[in-house]
PDB file as gemmi writes it, atoms N, CA and C in Angstrom:
CRYST1    1.000    1.000    1.000  90.00  90.00  90.00 P 1                      
ATOM      1  N   MET A   1      21.415  -4.171 -15.328  1.00  0.00           N  
ATOM      2  CA  MET A   1      20.732  -3.975 -14.073  1.00  0.00           C  
ATOM      3  C   MET A   1      20.680  -5.297 -13.305  1.00  0.00           C  
ATOM      4  N   LYS A   2      20.929  -5.215 -12.035  1.00  0.00           N  
ATOM      5  CA  LYS A   2      20.829  -6.396 -11.184  1.00  0.00           C  
ATOM      6  C   LYS A   2      19.371  -6.549 -10.757  1.00  0.00           C  
ATOM      7  N   ILE A   3      18.797  -7.706 -11.009  1.00  0.00           N  
ATOM      8  CA  ILE A   3      17.398  -7.964 -10.662  1.00  0.00           C  
ATOM      9  C   ILE A   3      17.332  -8.403  -9.197  1.00  0.00           C  
ATOM     10  N   PRO A   4      16.459  -7.762  -8.406  1.00  0.00           N  
ATOM     11  CA  PRO A   4      16.373  -8.106  -6.978  1.00  0.00           C  
ATOM     12  C   PRO A   4      15.754  -9.489  -6.750  1.00  0.00           C  
ATOM     13  N   LYS A   5      15.921  -9.994  -5.549  1.00  0.00           N  
ATOM     14  CA  LYS A   5      15.323 -11.281  -5.169  1.00  0.00           C  
ATOM     15  C   LYS A   5      13.922 -11.084  -4.582  1.00  0.00           C  
ATOM     16  N   GLN A   6      13.656  -9.864  -4.105  1.00  0.00           N  
ATOM     17  CA  GLN A   6      12.360  -9.570  -3.493  1.00  0.00           C  
ATOM     18  C   GLN A   6      12.122  -8.070  -3.501  1.00  0.00           C  
ATOM     19  N   VAL A   7      10.863  -7.689  -3.649  1.00  0.00           N  
ATOM     20  CA  VAL A   7      10.438  -6.297  -3.511  1.00  0.00           C  
ATOM     21  C   VAL A   7       9.154  -6.296  -2.693  1.00  0.00           C  
ATOM     22  N   THR A   8       8.824  -5.147  -2.139  1.00  0.00           N  
ATOM     23  CA  THR A   8       7.561  -4.994  -1.429  1.00  0.00           C  
ATOM     24  C   THR A   8       6.735  -3.952  -2.158  1.00  0.00           C  
ATOM     25  N   ILE A   9       5.505  -4.320  -2.459  1.00  0.00           N  
ATOM     26  CA  ILE A   9       4.562  -3.419  -3.111  1.00  0.00           C  
ATOM     27  C   ILE A   9       3.366  -3.296  -2.181  1.00  0.00           C  
ATOM     28  N   GLY A  10       3.130  -2.084  -1.694  1.00  0.00           N  
ATOM     29  CA  GLY A  10       2.095  -1.917  -0.674  1.00  0.00           C  
ATOM     30  C   GLY A  10       2.507  -2.716   0.546  1.00  0.00           C  
ATOM     31  N   LYS A  11       1.662  -3.646   0.951  1.00  0.00           N  
ATOM     32  CA  LYS A  11       1.969  -4.503   2.095  1.00  0.00           C  
ATOM     33  C   LYS A  11       2.372  -5.911   1.679  1.00  0.00           C  
ATOM     34  N   THR A  12       2.546  -6.118   0.373  1.00  0.00           N  
ATOM     35  CA  THR A  12       2.812  -7.459  -0.150  1.00  0.00           C  
ATOM     36  C   THR A  12       4.260  -7.618  -0.575  1.00  0.00           C  
ATOM     37  N   LYS A  13       4.894  -8.680  -0.085  1.00  0.00           N  
ATOM     38  CA  LYS A  13       6.245  -9.014  -0.523  1.00  0.00           C  
ATOM     39  C   LYS A  13       6.125  -9.857  -1.789  1.00  0.00           C  
ATOM     40  N   ILE A  14       6.874  -9.456  -2.803  1.00  0.00           N  
ATOM     41  CA  ILE A  14       6.882 -10.156  -4.075  1.00  0.00           C  
ATOM     42  C   ILE A  14       8.240 -10.836  -4.231  1.00  0.00           C  
ATOM     43  N   LYS A  15       8.228 -12.152  -4.316  1.00  0.00           N  
ATOM     44  CA  LYS A  15       9.449 -12.928  -4.500  1.00  0.00           C  
ATOM     45  C   LYS A  15       9.787 -12.943  -5.992  1.00  0.00           C  
ATOM     46  N   ILE A  16      11.065 -12.805  -6.314  1.00  0.00           N  
ATOM     47  CA  ILE A  16      11.492 -12.783  -7.707  1.00  0.00           C  
ATOM     48  C   ILE A  16      12.477 -13.918  -7.951  1.00  0.00           C  
ATOM     49  N   ASP A  17      12.143 -14.750  -8.927  1.00  0.00           N  
ATOM     50  CA  ASP A  17      12.993 -15.873  -9.315  1.00  0.00           C  
ATOM     51  C   ASP A  17      13.459 -15.676 -10.750  1.00  0.00           C  
ATOM     52  N   GLN A  18      14.565 -16.333 -11.073  1.00  0.00           N  
ATOM     53  CA  GLN A  18      15.117 -16.264 -12.422  1.00  0.00           C  
ATOM     54  C   GLN A  18      15.368 -17.679 -12.945  1.00  0.00           C  
ATOM     55  N   PRO A  19      14.294 -18.347 -13.385  1.00  0.00           N  
ATOM     56  CA  PRO A  19      14.471 -19.693 -13.924  1.00  0.00           C  
ATOM     57  C   PRO A  19      15.228 -19.661 -15.250  1.00  0.00           C  
ATOM     58  N   GLU A  20      15.780 -20.788 -15.641  1.00  0.00           N  
ATOM     59  CA  GLU A  20      16.489 -20.851 -16.920  1.00  0.00           C  
ATOM     60  C   GLU A  20      15.564 -20.473 -18.070  1.00  0.00           C  
ATOM     61  N   SER A  21      14.380 -21.086 -18.130  1.00  0.00           N  
ATOM     62  CA  SER A  21      13.379 -20.751 -19.150  1.00  0.00           C  
ATOM     63  C   SER A  21      12.008 -20.813 -18.489  1.00  0.00           C  
ATOM     64  N   LEU A  22      10.998 -20.373 -19.222  1.00  0.00           N  
ATOM     65  CA  LEU A  22       9.688 -20.228 -18.596  1.00  0.00           C  
ATOM     66  C   LEU A  22       8.574 -20.528 -19.589  1.00  0.00           C  
ATOM     67  N   ARG A  23       7.603 -21.278 -19.116  1.00  0.00           N  
ATOM     68  CA  ARG A  23       6.369 -21.519 -19.862  1.00  0.00           C  
ATOM     69  C   ARG A  23       5.200 -21.238 -18.923  1.00  0.00           C  
ATOM     70  N   VAL A  24       4.187 -20.567 -19.455  1.00  0.00           N  
ATOM     71  CA  VAL A  24       2.958 -20.303 -18.714  1.00  0.00           C  
ATOM     72  C   VAL A  24       1.822 -20.815 -19.584  1.00  0.00           C  
ATOM     73  N   ASN A  25       1.043 -21.748 -19.041  1.00  0.00           N  
ATOM     74  CA  ASN A  25      -0.030 -22.386 -19.817  1.00  0.00           C  
ATOM     75  C   ASN A  25       0.498 -22.919 -21.148  1.00  0.00           C  
ATOM     76  N   LYS A  26       1.647 -23.576 -21.084  1.00  0.00           N  
ATOM     77  CA  LYS A  26       2.322 -24.187 -22.237  1.00  0.00           C  
ATOM     78  C   LYS A  26       2.867 -23.174 -23.247  1.00  0.00           C  
ATOM     79  N   GLN A  27       2.769 -21.874 -22.935  1.00  0.00           N  
ATOM     80  CA  GLN A  27       3.295 -20.818 -23.798  1.00  0.00           C  
ATOM     81  C   GLN A  27       4.675 -20.396 -23.287  1.00  0.00           C  
ATOM     82  N   ALA A  28       5.649 -20.351 -24.172  1.00  0.00           N  
ATOM     83  CA  ALA A  28       6.965 -19.835 -23.798  1.00  0.00           C  
ATOM     84  C   ALA A  28       6.851 -18.326 -23.573  1.00  0.00           C  
ATOM     85  N   CYS A  29       7.504 -17.826 -22.526  1.00  0.00           N  
ATOM     86  CA  CYS A  29       7.475 -16.386 -22.268  1.00  0.00           C  
ATOM     87  C   CYS A  29       8.742 -15.964 -21.537  1.00  0.00           C  
ATOM     88  N   ARG A  30       8.988 -14.658 -21.554  1.00  0.00           N  
ATOM     89  CA  ARG A  30      10.184 -14.116 -20.893  1.00  0.00           C  
ATOM     90  C   ARG A  30       9.969 -13.885 -19.413  1.00  0.00           C  
ATOM     91  N   GLY A  31       8.714 -13.594 -19.034  1.00  0.00           N  
ATOM     92  CA  GLY A  31       8.452 -13.303 -17.638  1.00  0.00           C  
ATOM     93  C   GLY A  31       7.005 -13.523 -17.283  1.00  0.00           C  
ATOM     94  N   CYS A  32       6.744 -13.544 -15.978  1.00  0.00           N  
ATOM     95  CA  CYS A  32       5.379 -13.773 -15.508  1.00  0.00           C  
ATOM     96  C   CYS A  32       5.226 -13.221 -14.090  1.00  0.00           C  
ATOM     97  N   PHE A  33       4.099 -12.541 -13.860  1.00  0.00           N  
ATOM     98  CA  PHE A  33       3.711 -12.155 -12.509  1.00  0.00           C  
ATOM     99  C   PHE A  33       2.583 -13.084 -12.104  1.00  0.00           C  
ATOM    100  N   ASP A  34       2.773 -13.831 -11.027  1.00  0.00           N  
ATOM    101  CA  ASP A  34       1.766 -14.754 -10.518  1.00  0.00           C  
ATOM    102  C   ASP A  34       1.033 -14.066  -9.376  1.00  0.00           C  
ATOM    103  N   ARG A  35      -0.204 -13.656  -9.636  1.00  0.00           N  
ATOM    104  CA  ARG A  35      -1.007 -12.929  -8.653  1.00  0.00           C  
ATOM    105  C   ARG A  35      -1.321 -13.776  -7.423  1.00  0.00           C  
ATOM    106  N   ALA A  36      -1.551 -15.060  -7.621  1.00  0.00           N  
ATOM    107  CA  ALA A  36      -1.914 -15.942  -6.514  1.00  0.00           C  
ATOM    108  C   ALA A  36      -0.719 -16.220  -5.603  1.00  0.00           C  
ATOM    109  N   ASP A  37       0.459 -16.282  -6.186  1.00  0.00           N  
ATOM    110  CA  ASP A  37       1.670 -16.651  -5.458  1.00  0.00           C  
ATOM    111  C   ASP A  37       2.513 -15.436  -5.042  1.00  0.00           C  
ATOM    112  N   ASN A  38       2.107 -14.242  -5.509  1.00  0.00           N  
ATOM    113  CA  ASN A  38       2.884 -13.026  -5.254  1.00  0.00           C  
ATOM    114  C   ASN A  38       4.348 -13.222  -5.644  1.00  0.00           C  
ATOM    115  N   SER A  39       4.538 -13.638  -6.900  1.00  0.00           N  
ATOM    116  CA  SER A  39       5.899 -13.868  -7.378  1.00  0.00           C  
ATOM    117  C   SER A  39       6.047 -13.395  -8.819  1.00  0.00           C  
ATOM    118  N   ILE A  40       7.282 -13.088  -9.152  1.00  0.00           N  
ATOM    119  CA  ILE A  40       7.655 -12.707 -10.508  1.00  0.00           C  
ATOM    120  C   ILE A  40       8.759 -13.646 -10.953  1.00  0.00           C  
ATOM    121  N   ASP A  41       8.635 -14.162 -12.170  1.00  0.00           N  
ATOM    122  CA  ASP A  41       9.698 -14.948 -12.786  1.00  0.00           C  
ATOM    123  C   ASP A  41      10.228 -14.178 -13.981  1.00  0.00           C  
ATOM    124  N   VAL A  42      11.543 -14.140 -14.110  1.00  0.00           N  
ATOM    125  CA  VAL A  42      12.205 -13.526 -15.264  1.00  0.00           C  
ATOM    126  C   VAL A  42      13.159 -14.587 -15.820  1.00  0.00           C  
ATOM    127  N   ALA A  43      12.845 -15.094 -17.007  1.00  0.00           N  
ATOM    128  CA  ALA A  43      13.636 -16.180 -17.604  1.00  0.00           C  
ATOM    129  C   ALA A  43      15.014 -15.696 -18.042  1.00  0.00           C  
ATOM    130  N   LYS A  44      15.998 -16.578 -17.923  1.00  0.00           N  
ATOM    131  CA  LYS A  44      17.355 -16.275 -18.362  1.00  0.00           C  
ATOM    132  C   LYS A  44      17.531 -16.550 -19.857  1.00  0.00           C  
ATOM    133  N   GLN A  45      16.697 -17.450 -20.388  1.00  0.00           N  
ATOM    134  CA  GLN A  45      16.804 -17.823 -21.799  1.00  0.00           C  
ATOM    135  C   GLN A  45      15.460 -18.309 -22.299  1.00  0.00           C  
ATOM    136  N   ASP A  46      15.318 -18.397 -23.621  1.00  0.00           N  
ATOM    137  CA  ASP A  46      14.070 -18.929 -24.169  1.00  0.00           C  
ATOM    138  C   ASP A  46      14.093 -20.453 -24.088  1.00  0.00           C  
ATOM    139  N   VAL A  47      13.018 -21.099 -24.487  1.00  0.00           N  
ATOM    140  CA  VAL A  47      12.911 -22.556 -24.344  1.00  0.00           C  
ATOM    141  C   VAL A  47      13.860 -23.305 -25.282  1.00  0.00           C  
ATOM    142  N   ARG A  48      14.435 -22.614 -26.259  1.00  0.00           N  
ATOM    143  CA  ARG A  48      15.413 -23.223 -27.175  1.00  0.00           C  
ATOM    144  C   ARG A  48      16.848 -23.061 -26.675  1.00  0.00           C  
ATOM    145  N   GLY A  49      17.005 -22.313 -25.569  1.00  0.00           N  
ATOM    146  CA  GLY A  49      18.330 -22.127 -24.996  1.00  0.00           C  
ATOM    147  C   GLY A  49      19.034 -20.853 -25.409  1.00  0.00           C  
ATOM    148  N   ASN A  50      18.353 -19.979 -26.151  1.00  0.00           N  
ATOM    149  CA  ASN A  50      18.936 -18.691 -26.534  1.00  0.00           C  
ATOM    150  C   ASN A  50      18.852 -17.736 -25.350  1.00  0.00           C  
ATOM    151  N   LYS A  51      20.005 -17.272 -24.883  1.00  0.00           N  
ATOM    152  CA  LYS A  51      20.038 -16.419 -23.695  1.00  0.00           C  
ATOM    153  C   LYS A  51      19.466 -15.029 -23.979  1.00  0.00           C  
ATOM    154  N   TYR A  52      18.714 -14.508 -22.999  1.00  0.00           N  
ATOM    155  CA  TYR A  52      18.245 -13.133 -23.062  1.00  0.00           C  
ATOM    156  C   TYR A  52      19.370 -12.242 -22.550  1.00  0.00           C  
ATOM    157  N   ASP A  53      19.595 -11.115 -23.232  1.00  0.00           N  
ATOM    158  CA  ASP A  53      20.649 -10.211 -22.760  1.00  0.00           C  
ATOM    159  C   ASP A  53      20.146  -9.389 -21.575  1.00  0.00           C  
ATOM    160  N   LYS A  54      21.051  -8.634 -20.966  1.00  0.00           N  
ATOM    161  CA  LYS A  54      20.695  -7.897 -19.746  1.00  0.00           C  
ATOM    162  C   LYS A  54      19.596  -6.868 -19.988  1.00  0.00           C  
ATOM    163  N   ASP A  55      19.561  -6.261 -21.181  1.00  0.00           N  
ATOM    164  CA  ASP A  55      18.507  -5.288 -21.476  1.00  0.00           C  
ATOM    165  C   ASP A  55      17.145  -5.964 -21.606  1.00  0.00           C  
ATOM    166  N   GLU A  56      17.095  -7.121 -22.235  1.00  0.00           N  
ATOM    167  CA  GLU A  56      15.834  -7.859 -22.365  1.00  0.00           C  
ATOM    168  C   GLU A  56      15.317  -8.300 -20.996  1.00  0.00           C  
ATOM    169  N   ARG A  57      16.222  -8.731 -20.149  1.00  0.00           N  
ATOM    170  CA  ARG A  57      15.832  -9.183 -18.809  1.00  0.00           C  
ATOM    171  C   ARG A  57      15.390  -8.008 -17.943  1.00  0.00           C  
ATOM    172  N   SER A  58      16.046  -6.882 -18.091  1.00  0.00           N  
ATOM    173  CA  SER A  58      15.659  -5.683 -17.351  1.00  0.00           C  
ATOM    174  C   SER A  58      14.265  -5.228 -17.771  1.00  0.00           C  
ATOM    175  N   GLU A  59      14.026  -5.149 -19.072  1.00  0.00           N  
ATOM    176  CA  GLU A  59      12.698  -4.763 -19.565  1.00  0.00           C  
ATOM    177  C   GLU A  59      11.626  -5.730 -19.070  1.00  0.00           C  
ATOM    178  N   THR A  60      11.944  -7.016 -19.064  1.00  0.00           N  
ATOM    179  CA  THR A  60      10.989  -8.020 -18.592  1.00  0.00           C  
ATOM    180  C   THR A  60      10.684  -7.815 -17.117  1.00  0.00           C  
ATOM    181  N   PHE A  61      11.714  -7.565 -16.316  1.00  0.00           N  
ATOM    182  CA  PHE A  61      11.495  -7.325 -14.888  1.00  0.00           C  
ATOM    183  C   PHE A  61      10.557  -6.139 -14.673  1.00  0.00           C  
ATOM    184  N   TRP A  62      10.835  -5.002 -15.325  1.00  0.00           N  
ATOM    185  CA  TRP A  62       9.993  -3.816 -15.139  1.00  0.00           C  
ATOM    186  C   TRP A  62       8.578  -4.058 -15.661  1.00  0.00           C  
ATOM    187  N   HIS A  63       8.446  -4.837 -16.723  1.00  0.00           N  
ATOM    188  CA  HIS A  63       7.123  -5.171 -17.256  1.00  0.00           C  
ATOM    189  C   HIS A  63       6.312  -5.936 -16.202  1.00  0.00           C  
ATOM    190  N   GLU A  64       6.902  -6.975 -15.642  1.00  0.00           N  
ATOM    191  CA  GLU A  64       6.195  -7.790 -14.650  1.00  0.00           C  
ATOM    192  C   GLU A  64       5.963  -7.005 -13.363  1.00  0.00           C  
ATOM    193  N   LEU A  65       6.899  -6.153 -12.985  1.00  0.00           N  
ATOM    194  CA  LEU A  65       6.706  -5.318 -11.798  1.00  0.00           C  
ATOM    195  C   LEU A  65       5.561  -4.333 -12.012  1.00  0.00           C  
ATOM    196  N   THR A  66       5.428  -3.810 -13.222  1.00  0.00           N  
ATOM    197  CA  THR A  66       4.305  -2.921 -13.534  1.00  0.00           C  
ATOM    198  C   THR A  66       2.984  -3.663 -13.360  1.00  0.00           C  
ATOM    199  N   HIS A  67       2.912  -4.912 -13.839  1.00  0.00           N  
ATOM    200  CA  HIS A  67       1.709  -5.729 -13.603  1.00  0.00           C  
ATOM    201  C   HIS A  67       1.427  -5.828 -12.100  1.00  0.00           C  
ATOM    202  N   ALA A  68       2.457  -6.109 -11.319  1.00  0.00           N  
ATOM    203  CA  ALA A  68       2.295  -6.289  -9.874  1.00  0.00           C  
ATOM    204  C   ALA A  68       1.823  -5.009  -9.186  1.00  0.00           C  
ATOM    205  N   ILE A  69       2.393  -3.885  -9.575  1.00  0.00           N  
ATOM    206  CA  ILE A  69       1.992  -2.602  -8.977  1.00  0.00           C  
ATOM    207  C   ILE A  69       0.539  -2.289  -9.304  1.00  0.00           C  
ATOM    208  N   LEU A  70       0.173  -2.428 -10.572  1.00  0.00           N  
ATOM    209  CA  LEU A  70      -1.215  -2.152 -10.970  1.00  0.00           C  
ATOM    210  C   LEU A  70      -2.190  -3.113 -10.300  1.00  0.00           C  
ATOM    211  N   HIS A  71      -1.781  -4.360 -10.128  1.00  0.00           N  
ATOM    212  CA  HIS A  71      -2.621  -5.334  -9.426  1.00  0.00           C  
ATOM    213  C   HIS A  71      -2.834  -4.896  -7.976  1.00  0.00           C  
ATOM    214  N   ASP A  72      -1.759  -4.457  -7.325  1.00  0.00           N  
ATOM    215  CA  ASP A  72      -1.856  -3.990  -5.939  1.00  0.00           C  
ATOM    216  C   ASP A  72      -2.794  -2.790  -5.833  1.00  0.00           C  
ATOM    217  N   MET A  73      -2.802  -1.969  -6.867  1.00  0.00           N  
ATOM    218  CA  MET A  73      -3.666  -0.784  -6.893  1.00  0.00           C  
ATOM    219  C   MET A  73      -5.102  -1.136  -7.290  1.00  0.00           C  
ATOM    220  N   LYS A  74      -5.325  -2.403  -7.612  1.00  0.00           N  
ATOM    221  CA  LYS A  74      -6.635  -2.866  -8.084  1.00  0.00           C  
ATOM    222  C   LYS A  74      -7.073  -2.090  -9.335  1.00  0.00           C  
ATOM    223  N   ASN A  75      -6.091  -1.845 -10.201  1.00  0.00           N  
ATOM    224  CA  ASN A  75      -6.321  -1.090 -11.424  1.00  0.00           C  
ATOM    225  C   ASN A  75      -6.445  -2.059 -12.596  1.00  0.00           C  
ATOM    226  N   SER A  76      -7.508  -1.921 -13.368  1.00  0.00           N  
ATOM    227  CA  SER A  76      -7.756  -2.838 -14.487  1.00  0.00           C  
ATOM    228  C   SER A  76      -6.678  -2.751 -15.570  1.00  0.00           C  
ATOM    229  N   LEU A  77      -5.869  -1.696 -15.574  1.00  0.00           N  
ATOM    230  CA  LEU A  77      -4.788  -1.606 -16.555  1.00  0.00           C  
ATOM    231  C   LEU A  77      -3.753  -2.720 -16.368  1.00  0.00           C  
ATOM    232  N   SER A  78      -3.808  -3.393 -15.240  1.00  0.00           N  
ATOM    233  CA  SER A  78      -2.915  -4.531 -15.009  1.00  0.00           C  
ATOM    234  C   SER A  78      -3.078  -5.604 -16.085  1.00  0.00           C  
ATOM    235  N   TYR A  79      -4.259  -5.676 -16.685  1.00  0.00           N  
ATOM    236  CA  TYR A  79      -4.547  -6.693 -17.708  1.00  0.00           C  
ATOM    237  C   TYR A  79      -4.357  -6.157 -19.129  1.00  0.00           C  
ATOM    238  N   ASN A  80      -3.962  -4.901 -19.262  1.00  0.00           N  
ATOM    239  CA  ASN A  80      -3.806  -4.267 -20.563  1.00  0.00           C  
ATOM    240  C   ASN A  80      -2.330  -4.350 -20.984  1.00  0.00           C  
ATOM    241  N   GLU A  81      -1.999  -5.368 -21.785  1.00  0.00           N  
ATOM    242  CA  GLU A  81      -0.605  -5.598 -22.173  1.00  0.00           C  
ATOM    243  C   GLU A  81      -0.003  -4.420 -22.930  1.00  0.00           C  
ATOM    244  N   LYS A  82      -0.787  -3.770 -23.773  1.00  0.00           N  
ATOM    245  CA  LYS A  82      -0.272  -2.628 -24.531  1.00  0.00           C  
ATOM    246  C   LYS A  82       0.168  -1.513 -23.580  1.00  0.00           C  
ATOM    247  N   PHE A  83      -0.669  -1.198 -22.591  1.00  0.00           N  
ATOM    248  CA  PHE A  83      -0.320  -0.162 -21.611  1.00  0.00           C  
ATOM    249  C   PHE A  83       0.883  -0.596 -20.784  1.00  0.00           C  
ATOM    250  N   VAL A  84       0.852  -1.811 -20.258  1.00  0.00           N  
ATOM    251  CA  VAL A  84       1.936  -2.289 -19.392  1.00  0.00           C  
ATOM    252  C   VAL A  84       3.263  -2.260 -20.140  1.00  0.00           C  
ATOM    253  N   THR A  85       3.262  -2.691 -21.385  1.00  0.00           N  
ATOM    254  CA  THR A  85       4.491  -2.681 -22.184  1.00  0.00           C  
ATOM    255  C   THR A  85       4.991  -1.258 -22.410  1.00  0.00           C  
ATOM    256  N   ALA A  86       4.107  -0.356 -22.824  1.00  0.00           N  
ATOM    257  CA  ALA A  86       4.511   1.028 -23.083  1.00  0.00           C  
ATOM    258  C   ALA A  86       5.045   1.690 -21.813  1.00  0.00           C  
ATOM    259  N   PHE A  87       4.365   1.491 -20.693  1.00  0.00           N  
ATOM    260  CA  PHE A  87       4.791   2.100 -19.430  1.00  0.00           C  
ATOM    261  C   PHE A  87       6.122   1.516 -18.964  1.00  0.00           C  
ATOM    262  N   SER A  88       6.239   0.197 -18.973  1.00  0.00           N  
ATOM    263  CA  SER A  88       7.450  -0.445 -18.446  1.00  0.00           C  
ATOM    264  C   SER A  88       8.676  -0.141 -19.300  1.00  0.00           C  
ATOM    265  N   GLN A  89       8.507   0.014 -20.608  1.00  0.00           N  
ATOM    266  CA  GLN A  89       9.645   0.379 -21.460  1.00  0.00           C  
ATOM    267  C   GLN A  89      10.154   1.769 -21.106  1.00  0.00           C  
ATOM    268  N   ARG A  90       9.234   2.679 -20.847  1.00  0.00           N  
ATOM    269  CA  ARG A  90       9.629   4.036 -20.460  1.00  0.00           C  
ATOM    270  C   ARG A  90      10.263   4.062 -19.068  1.00  0.00           C  
ATOM    271  N   LEU A  91       9.734   3.247 -18.163  1.00  0.00           N  
ATOM    272  CA  LEU A  91      10.311   3.144 -16.826  1.00  0.00           C  
ATOM    273  C   LEU A  91      11.730   2.593 -16.909  1.00  0.00           C  
ATOM    274  N   ASP A  92      11.929   1.542 -17.683  1.00  0.00           N  
ATOM    275  CA  ASP A  92      13.250   0.949 -17.872  1.00  0.00           C  
ATOM    276  C   ASP A  92      14.222   1.987 -18.432  1.00  0.00           C  
ATOM    277  N   GLN A  93      13.783   2.739 -19.432  1.00  0.00           N  
ATOM    278  CA  GLN A  93      14.630   3.774 -20.034  1.00  0.00           C  
ATOM    279  C   GLN A  93      14.974   4.861 -19.016  1.00  0.00           C  
ATOM    280  N   ALA A  94      13.988   5.302 -18.254  1.00  0.00           N  
ATOM    281  CA  ALA A  94      14.227   6.359 -17.265  1.00  0.00           C  
ATOM    282  C   ALA A  94      15.258   5.915 -16.226  1.00  0.00           C  
ATOM    283  N   ILE A  95      15.143   4.692 -15.770  1.00  0.00           N  
ATOM    284  CA  ILE A  95      16.063   4.186 -14.749  1.00  0.00           C  
ATOM    285  C   ILE A  95      17.461   4.027 -15.330  1.00  0.00           C  
ATOM    286  N   LYS A  96      17.572   3.515 -16.552  1.00  0.00           N  
ATOM    287  CA  LYS A  96      18.881   3.316 -17.174  1.00  0.00           C  
ATOM    288  C   LYS A  96      19.580   4.633 -17.501  1.00  0.00           C  
ATOM    289  N   THR A  97      18.832   5.688 -17.742  1.00  0.00           N  
ATOM    290  CA  THR A  97      19.438   6.962 -18.136  1.00  0.00           C  
ATOM    291  C   THR A  97      19.502   7.983 -17.003  1.00  0.00           C  
ATOM    292  N   ALA A  98      19.076   7.596 -15.819  1.00  0.00           N  
ATOM    293  CA  ALA A  98      19.100   8.509 -14.669  1.00  0.00           C  
ATOM    294  C   ALA A  98      20.536   8.902 -14.340  1.00  0.00           C  
ATOM    295  N   ARG A  99      20.731  10.157 -14.057  1.00  0.00           N  
ATOM    296  CA  ARG A  99      22.058  10.668 -13.675  1.00  0.00           C  
ATOM    297  C   ARG A  99      21.917  11.368 -12.336  1.00  0.00           C  
ATOM    298  N   PHE A 100      22.865  11.104 -11.444  1.00  0.00           N  
ATOM    299  CA  PHE A 100      22.821  11.669 -10.097  1.00  0.00           C  
ATOM    300  C   PHE A 100      24.020  12.557  -9.843  1.00  0.00           C  
TER     301      PHE A 100                                                      
END                                                                             
């Protein structure tokens, strides 16, 4: 899946970047939604230089986008990692298996 450079959720434009690697509060991670900056980062590789494959990056994008959507809805599930992960994995699967 090709990851977009920007999406709009509600009235908010969300910028999407793809840094080589990513740390949030000194923690290595695959992705991050920054509520204050209205941005999503999806790392290309871990901090050791191991590249994430296209499926890992796609899942990460949908995970962070789910956080952004729930945040826009002012829904507390935005902070529930278990829910966000379960929902975004199913969303990723649905999009990858869609037939037209």
